[in-house]
C-alpha positions, 0 to 999 in steps of 0.5 A: 813531859808530865809534871809531878810538881803540879800533882805535888802542889795540888795533892797537898792543897787537897788534903783536908785533915786536922793537923797539929804542930809539935816542936822539933825537940818534942819528936826528936833527939838533937846532938851536935857533931864531933868537935875536933881539937884543931883541924880535921886530919885524915889518917888511913889508919883512922878508926872512924869516917867523918862526914864533912860539909864538903861531902854534901851536895847542898843542891841535891841534898845528898852526900857521897860516902866515897869522899869520906876520910878516916880520922882518929877522933877523941870521942866522948860519951856525947858523940853519936855514930851516924845511923840510918834515918838520922838527919844531919842539919847544916848549922853554919853559914847563910844557907841551912839545909837538912840531909837524911842518912840512908847508907853510910860507912860504919862507923861514921861521925858528923863534923861540928858544922852539923846537928844530928837529928834522930826522930824518936816519935813513931808518928813522924816519918824521918823522911817527912821530917827532913823534907819539912826542915828544907821548906820555906817556913823553916827557912824563914823561921831560921832567918828571923831567929839566927844571928845574921850580919856576921861572918859565919852565921850559926843556928843555935841549938835552942833555935833548932829545938823550937822549930814547929812543924805540922804533923799530919797523919802517917798516910799523908806523910807517906804521900808527901814523901812519895810526891816530893821524891817524884818531883826531885826525880823529875828535876834530875831528869830535866837537868840531865836533859839540859846537859845533854842538849847543851853537849849536842849543840856544842858538838854540832857547832864545833863540827860546823866550824870544822866543816867550814874550815876544811872547805876553804 
């Protein structure tokens, strides 16, 4: 199978341009998620949906709208409703990741475990920003600057705001996003193929056992 991963790596390495760096706070607005009083209590009559950690697939970096529950939040002026191209950043736990919002039920808020990142710079694509926030330079930065060795590590807002990211041309950003998407699709195909192969082998083994037992 043709590997987009190799194309992705080679294409990025071949890009020779002047890239400048900007801090995250310089290109986006950042807001913490909704802080509830006590535990989240689902209500069928709730006025808002809420995106929680359990709704996120941290491996695929995607979310499920069908698992969202309704609640009755006591919102303040600081609370944001999620909208297209917002990025939710997991601020708690040993693994921090970012997921971009594309389709979401209306109105939906994000839980307090997330920071919401809203890009306000026309020269930066939200998809590129989300992609870079999931890369190793950011992971290493967060590891150095976040509280580790505690039961529940938390990324502070100031640490998040001071993440520096390279800002290539819009054309290069589009290219990176496209290649990253193709690489992700390839990975999904490999995983699907592996699951089907495992199912086939398992069924073949079970059928062999069944055939052997009927011959005795």
